[in-house]
Each structure stands twice: as C-alpha cells, then as structure tokens.
C-alpha positions in Angstrom: -34.4 -67.7 -96.8 -32.3 -66.8 -99.8 -33.9 -65.5 -103.0 -35.3 -68.1 -105.4 -35.8 -67.6 -109.1 -37.7 -70.0 -111.4 -37.1 -69.9 -115.1 -40.3 -69.6 -117.1 -41.2 -71.0 -120.5 -40.4 -67.8 -122.2 -36.9 -67.8 -120.8 -37.5 -65.1 -118.1 -36.9 -65.6 -114.4 -39.4 -64.8 -111.7 -39.6 -65.2 -108.0 -42.3 -67.5 -106.5 -44.8 -66.0 -104.2 -45.0 -66.8 -100.5 -48.0 -69.1 -99.9 -47.7 -69.8 -96.2 -50.2 -71.8 -94.2 -53.7 -70.9 -93.3 -53.6 -73.2 -90.3 -50.9 -75.1 -88.3 -52.8 -78.3 -89.2 -51.7 -77.9 -92.8 -48.0 -78.1 -91.8 -48.9 -81.0 -89.5 -50.5 -82.9 -92.4 -47.5 -82.4 -94.7 -45.0 -83.7 -92.2 -47.2 -86.6 -90.9 -47.7 -87.8 -94.5 -44.1 -87.2 -95.6 -41.9 -87.9 -92.5 -38.8 -87.8 -94.7 -39.1 -84.0 -94.7 -38.1 -84.1 -91.0 -34.3 -84.1 -90.7 -32.9 -87.5 -89.8 -36.2 -89.4 -90.4 -36.8 -92.0 -93.1 -39.7 -92.2 -95.4 -40.7 -95.6 -93.8 -41.1 -94.0 -90.3 -44.5 -94.3 -88.6 -46.3 -91.2 -87.6 -49.2 -90.4 -85.3 -51.0 -87.0 -85.2 -52.5 -85.5 -82.1 -51.0 -88.2 -79.9 -52.8 -87.9 -76.5 -50.8 -87.4 -73.4 -51.6 -86.0 -69.9 -50.1 -82.7 -71.2 -52.6 -82.6 -74.1 -52.2 -83.8 -77.7 -48.7 -83.7 -79.2 -48.9 -82.5 -82.9 -46.9 -85.4 -84.3 -45.1 -88.4 -82.8 -42.7 -90.2 -85.2 -41.1 -93.6 -84.6 -38.5 -94.5 -87.1 -37.7 -98.0 -88.3 -34.9 -98.3 -85.7 -37.2 -97.4 -82.8 -36.1 -93.7 -82.4 -38.8 -91.5 -81.1 -39.2 -87.9 -82.4 -41.7 -85.3 -81.1 -42.7 -82.6 -83.6 -44.6 -79.4 -82.7 -45.8 -77.2 -85.5 -46.2 -73.4 -84.9 -46.8 -70.5 -87.3 -45.0 -67.2 -86.8 -48.4 -65.5 -86.4 -49.0 -67.6 -83.3 -47.7 -65.9 -80.2 -46.7 -69.3 -78.8 -43.9 -69.7 -81.3 -41.6 -67.6 -79.1 -42.9 -68.0 -75.6 -44.6 -71.4 -75.2 -43.5 -73.9 -77.9 -40.3 -75.0 -76.1 -42.0 -75.5 -72.7 -44.9 -77.3 -74.4 -42.6 -79.8 -76.2 -40.6 -80.5 -73.0 -43.9 -81.1 -71.2 -44.9 -83.6 -73.8 -41.5 -85.3 -73.6 -41.7 -85.4 -69.8 -45.1 -87.2 -70.1 -43.6 -89.8 -72.5 -40.6 -90.3 -70.3 -40.9 -93.7 -68.5 -44.3 -94.4 -70.2 -44.9 -98.1 -70.4 -44.6 -99.3 -74.0 -48.0 -101.0 -73.9 -49.6 -97.7 -72.8 -47.7 -95.9 -75.6 -49.0 -98.4 -78.1 -52.5 -98.2 -76.8 -52.5 -94.4 -77.3 -51.0 -94.9 -80.7 -53.8 -97.4 -81.6 -56.5 -94.9 -80.4 -55.3 -92.4 -83.0 -54.2 -94.6 -85.9 -56.4 -97.6 -85.5 -53.6 -100.1 -85.4 -50.6 -101.1 -83.3 -47.3 -99.4 -84.0 -45.7 -102.9 -83.7 -48.0 -104.7 -86.2 -46.0 -106.6 -88.8 -42.7 -104.8 -88.1 -39.8 -106.5 -89.6 -37.6 -106.4 -86.5 -40.4 -107.5 -84.2 -39.4 -107.9 -80.5 -36.1 -105.9 -81.0 -38.0 -102.9 -82.4 -40.5 -103.0 -79.5 -37.7 -103.3 -76.9 -35.8 -100.4 -78.5 -38.9 -98.2 -78.3 -39.5 -99.3 -74.7 -36.0 -98.5 -73.7 -36.1 -95.0 -75.4 -39.2 -94.3 -73.5 -37.7 -95.4 -70.2 -34.5 -93.4 -70.8 -36.3 -90.4 -72.2 -34.2 -90.5 -75.5 -36.2 -88.3 -77.8 -35.5 -85.9 -80.7 -37.5 -82.7 -80.4 -38.3 -80.9 -83.7 -39.8 -77.4 -83.6 -41.5 -77.0 -87.1 -42.2 -73.4 -88.0 -42.9 -71.4 -91.1 -40.2 -68.8 -90.1 -37.2 -69.1 -87.8 -36.4 -66.0 -85.8 -33.4 -65.0 -83.7 -34.9 -65.8 -80.3 -35.9 -69.3 -81.4 -32.4 -70.0 -82.7 -30.9 -68.9 -79.3 -33.4 -71.2 -77.5 -32.3 -74.2 -79.6 -28.6 -73.5 -78.9 -29.3 -73.2 -75.2 -31.5 -76.3 -74.9 -29.0 -78.5 -76.8 -26.2 -77.3 -74.4 -28.3 -77.8 -71.2 -30.2 -81.1 -72.0 -28.6 -84.5 -71.7 -27.1 -86.6 -74.5 -30.4 -88.5 -75.0 -32.4 -85.4 -76.0 -31.7 -83.3 -79.0 -33.5 -80.2 -80.2 -33.7 -78.7 -83.7 -35.8 -76.1 -85.4 -36.9 -76.4 -89.0 -38.3 -73.6 -91.1 -40.7 -75.0 -93.8 -41.2 -72.0 -96.1 -44.0 -72.7 -98.5 -44.0 -70.9 -101.9 -46.1 -71.1 -105.1 -45.5 -70.5 -108.7 -48.6 -71.0 -110.8 -49.8 -74.6 -110.1 -46.5 -75.6 -108.6 -46.0 -75.6 -104.8 -42.5 -75.4 -103.4 -41.5 -76.4 -99.9 -38.1 -75.1 -98.6 -36.9 -76.7 -95.4 -34.1 -74.9 -93.6 -32.7 -76.6 -90.5 -31.2 -74.9 -87.4 -29.4 -76.7 -84.6 -28.8 -80.1 -86.4 -25.0 -79.9 -86.1 -25.4 -79.2 -82.4 -27.8 -82.1 -81.9 -25.7 -84.5 -83.9 -22.5 -83.6 -82.0 -24.1 -84.3 -78.6 -25.8 -87.5 -79.7 -22.7 -89.2 -81.1 -21.4 -90.6 -77.8 -24.8 -92.0 -76.9 -25.3 -93.6 -80.3 -21.9 -95.1 -80.4 -22.4 -96.8 -77.1 -25.6 -98.7 -78.0 -25.4 -102.5 -78.0 -27.9 -105.4 -78.5 -27.8 -107.0 -75.1 -28.5 -110.6 -75.9 -27.7 -113.2 -73.2 -24.0 -113.6 -74.1 -23.4 -109.8 -74.3 -25.2 -109.2 -71.0 -23.3 -112.0 -69.3 -20.0 -110.8 -70.6 -20.7 -107.3 -69.3 -21.6 -108.7 -65.9 -18.4 -110.6 -65.7 -16.4 -107.4 -66.2 -18.6 -105.0 -64.2 -20.8 -106.9 -61.7 -19.3 -110.4 -61.3 -21.1 -111.1 -58.1 -24.4 -111.6 -59.9 -23.1 -113.7 -62.9 -24.2 -116.9 -61.3 -27.7 -115.5 -60.6 -28.0 -114.4 -64.2 -27.1 -117.9 -65.3 -29.8 -119.4 -63.1 -32.3 -116.8 -64.3 -31.7 -117.5 -68.0 -31.3 -121.3 -67.7 -34.4 -121.8 -65.6 -36.4 -119.6 -68.0 -35.2 -121.5 -71.0 -36.3 -124.7 -69.4 -39.8 -123.3 -69.3 -39.7 -122.1 -72.8 -39.0 -118.4 -71.9 -36.2 -117.0 -74.1 -34.0 -114.1 -73.0 -34.1 -111.3 -75.6 -31.8 -108.4 -75.5 -32.7 -104.7 -76.1 -30.6 -102.3 -78.1 -29.4 -99.7 -75.5 -26.5 -97.9 -74.1 -26.8 -99.8 -70.8 -27.4 -103.6 -70.3 -31.1 -104.3 -70.8 -33.1 -107.4 -71.8 -35.6 -109.9 -70.5 -38.3 -112.5 -70.9 -41.6 -112.1 -72.8 -44.2 -114.1 -70.9 -46.7 -115.8 -73.2 -49.3 -118.3 -72.3 -49.8 -121.6 -74.1 -51.9 -120.0 -76.8 -49.2 -117.5 -77.7 -50.9 -114.5 -76.0 -48.3 -112.2 -74.4 -49.1 -111.5 -70.8 -46.1 -109.4 -69.7 -42.4 -109.2 -69.4 -39.7 -109.8 -66.8 -36.7 -107.6 -67.6 -33.2 -107.0 -66.3 -32.0 -103.4 -66.5 -28.7 -101.9 -65.3 -29.0 -98.6 -63.5 -26.0 -96.6 -62.5 -25.6 -96.6 -58.7 -28.1 -99.4 -58.3 -26.8 -102.2 -60.4 -28.8 -104.7 -62.3 -32.4 -104.9 -61.3 -35.4 -107.1 -62.1 -38.7 -105.6 -63.3 -42.0 -107.4 -63.4 -44.2 -105.7 -66.0 -47.7 -107.1 -66.4 -49.5 -103.9 -67.4 -50.8 -105.6 -70.5 -53.1 -107.7 -68.2 -54.6 -104.5 -66.8 -55.8 -103.5 -70.4 -57.1 -106.9 -71.6 -60.7 -107.5 -72.2 -62.3 -109.9 -69.7 -62.6 -112.7 -72.3 -58.8 -112.5 -72.9 -57.7 -112.5 -69.3 -56.5 -115.7 -67.7 -59.0 -116.9 -65.0 -59.0 -115.2 -61.6 -57.9 -118.5 -59.9 -54.9 -118.7 -62.3 -53.9 -115.1 -61.7 -54.2 -115.5 -57.9 -52.2 -118.7 -58.1 -49.4 -116.7 -59.9 -49.5 -113.9 -57.4 -49.5 -116.3 -54.5 -46.4 -118.1 -55.9 -44.6 -114.9 -56.7 -45.5 -113.4 -53.3 -44.0 -116.4 -51.5 -40.6 -115.8 -53.1 -38.2 -114.1 -50.6 -37.6 -110.5 -51.9 -40.6 -110.4 -54.2 -43.5 -110.1 -51.8 -43.9 -106.3 -52.4 -43.8 -106.9 -56.1 -46.7 -109.3 -55.9 -48.6 -107.0 -53.5 -48.3 -104.1 -55.9 -49.4 -106.2 -58.9 -52.4 -107.3 -56.9 -53.5 -103.9 -55.5 -53.0 -102.2 -58.9 -54.7 -105.0 -60.8 -51.4 -105.5 -62.7 -50.9 -101.9 -63.7 -47.9 -101.3 -61.4 -44.4 -102.1 -62.4 -42.6 -101.0 -59.3 -40.6 -101.7 -57.3 -37.6 -102.8 -59.3 -35.7 -105.4 -57.3 -31.9 -105.5 -57.2 -30.6 -108.8 -58.7 -28.0 -108.9 -56.0 -30.7 -109.0 -53.4 -32.3 -112.3 -54.7 -30.9 -115.7 -54.0 -30.5 -118.3 -56.8 -33.3 -120.3 -55.2 -35.5 -117.2 -55.2 -34.9 -116.8 -58.9 -35.8 -120.4 -59.6 -39.0 -120.0 -57.6 -39.8 -116.8 -59.5 -39.5 -118.7 -62.8 -41.8 -121.4 -61.3 -44.4 -118.6 -60.6 -44.2 -117.5 -64.2 -44.7 -121.1 -65.3 -48.2 -120.9 -63.7 -49.1 -118.4 -66.4 -47.1 -120.0 -69.2 -49.0 -123.3 -68.9 -52.4 -121.7 -69.1 -54.6 -124.1 -71.0 
C-alpha cells in the first residue's frame, strides 16, 4: 500500500493510522453488506454469509444479478491459514458447490437468509437457469479477501489462474482499513484481476440464451440426427402447456418446468449438451423430495407418474432411481439419440399425469 496523506483543517497533512480488524467477521460483514466492494460485483448482488456446505460454512457466497456465483473467503494476516490453507479451503467449498442442484442451493440460502434467492427476481426463470448452469459447470469466481497481500499469496493466485479451467477465476483483494479521527478509510487493492479476466473472455463471449429456435439451429449444424426428436419433444410439451425455456450458457441447455394445475413447480426436464456424449435428457424432481407432506401430490398420483415413466423404453432406470431415492436422484442422464420419437411422446404423457393434478 502506498503512503496516504489527508489534509487537515489547519492546512497540514497527516497520515491516517492503520485500524485493521479485530476479527475476520468484521471484514465479512463489510463485504456482505457492500458487495460492490468486491471487484466485478454490482451493488444489487445478493449475498449469503456462512453458507453451509459439506466442507463447512463458506464465509460469503455472492450471486450477482446475471446469475454469476462468487465465493469469498476472508482471512487476516495474523491467521496462519492465510498462507497455507485459504486456497485449499476455497477450492473445497467450490468442489462442494459443483453440480449442486439449484433447489438444494436455494434451500441452503434460505436457511441462512430467511428467503429464497429467486424471490421476486426481475429475470425470473432465466436467472434461476443461469445459476443452475453455473453450479452444474462449476463456473465460479473465487475471491481471497485479506487485510494484507503477501508474496506467496500473489504467487498462488498466478498459479491457480494458470492451472484452473476457464470457468474458474481466482483473485486476491487486500482491504486495508485506516482511520483518521472519526473517519474510516477502506483501501481495496486487487491482485490477479487481469489474469482472471483474460482467461474468462473466451467463456463469456460464447454464452448464448438457448431458447427453442437457438437450440434447434445448433442441433441442425452439430447433431442433425436428433432434430426430429427435439421437435417432437418441444411440440408435445407445448400441447400439454409445458413451454421450453432456454438457459444462458456456453453449451446448449434448456428445458421444461413442470408445474401442476395450481401453479406449484414440481420439477424440470432438461436438455443438456455434453461434449463426447451429445444432447442428454435429465429428469430433476428433487423439489418433491423437500416438499412438506401437505404440498406433495398424492401417493397414488406420484406412483401413476412413475409407472407411466417407467414403462417408456429407455426411461425405466430413471423412474426406478426417482422411486428409490424418493425423487432426490437426478441420474442417469439419458442420451436424446437413444430415445425414439414415440418414447418422447410417452414421456410427455407421463409428465401430463402431474400437470393435470387437481
């Protein structure tokens, strides 16, 4: 940090004193309350302190208005973890978020903040889908927030940006805290941002909103054998009131949100393109596994849905997994190429059992 001088009322200049932080929680509180102090984050971003994961509580999780996910870990120079453990800790948190179901993520968010991340968001379904896709792909920004950046930490940031994929960026920010009389001064100094931005440009430039026309156009050019199946899937769904919504992602992604007749969302059926596997179908009804008994559809209705789905050639294992896990499982994904057009029609018929719930 360079020297700072503040002009006093009598015309003299004096250097503010270092205030520091008594506890890491003080730095946490500042950043959670003012997320715009985190490089690349807007003041409208949502924050969650002590977000619970299997690796323990992450200091701050930030989700910006566009669905970008940032993990922030706060450490003071006096803490021996600042050099040896902070990086491993943050990547452990990131690994636990990777592929986390968006409903599970939101449930943990509600546990800490008291309300859903997605409540009253202006972009609604698109925002949810973007967050979900970032979780599936592990696209996170990692911010190491400290009161003093040292040489070893700079070197770790350089190395991690070089070695990690384009979806993950790492920066360190020094938040020096000074005081002059009754005035507090916060001086953020960022290290690694240029490296992080440089590696993220190709991924950001390639992101598309994969609505039905965009998805179909991509399939025509890259996976033409399943275009007819995509048409059947979307047309049959539309005839049952299920609209295909695209996600904003680098690879084709979108799907159906399955609501019952009362408007309650029960799950999703998504199409994702995976390199080397092609376009796959995923049935995700994890929301049902977390519903209160009085919200759930009746057992007979759920069993009728599973029976219909299980009778569809190629989807028997999906139905078995949903039944045995009480709807918590999302696997296996089923290649779209492995399902016939008739099987897709019957799958939509099975969804209609839930859609027409009285």
